[in-house]
C-alpha positions, 0 to 999 in steps of 0.5 A, spaced: 484 493 549 488 496 543 485 495 536 489 497 530 487 498 523 492 498 517 490 499 510 495 498 505 494 500 498 496 494 494 498 487 497 503 484 502 506 477 503 503 473 509 510 473 512 510 481 511 503 482 514 506 477 520 512 482 521 507 488 521 503 485 526 509 482 531 512 489 530 505 493 532 504 489 538 511 489 541 510 497 540 504 497 544 507 493 549 513 497 550 510 504 549 503 503 552 504 497 557 499 493 554 499 486 554 500 482 548 494 478 548 490 484 548 493 487 542 488 486 536 491 488 529 487 488 522 490 489 516 486 491 510 489 490 503 486 495 498 486 494 491 490 500 487 484 500 483 480 502 489 484 507 492 486 514 489 491 520 491 492 527 488 486 526 484 488 520 480 487 512 482 494 509 484 493 503 479 493 509 473 499 513 477 503 506 477 501 503 471 507 503 466 507 509 461 506 507 453 512 508 449 510 512 443 515 511 437 515 516 431 514 513 424 520 515 420 515 515 414 511 520 417 511 527 414 514 532 419 510 538 421 511 544 416 
């Protein structure tokens, strides 16, 4: 009995997850000859605040960068 575990950083719609489950099941049926009824798929959505890569949380990496506006009245460095 094949058991497939998928972790997503972020979220997916119900329709997207249903499509992934159907595609994974079809692949295991076609490539391994497994009966579709035996294929189990679990999708786990992981919050970007709970997942890091390259030393940084995904939530921080994907966050919009603040726009720094220069003050026209500030003294320029000498």
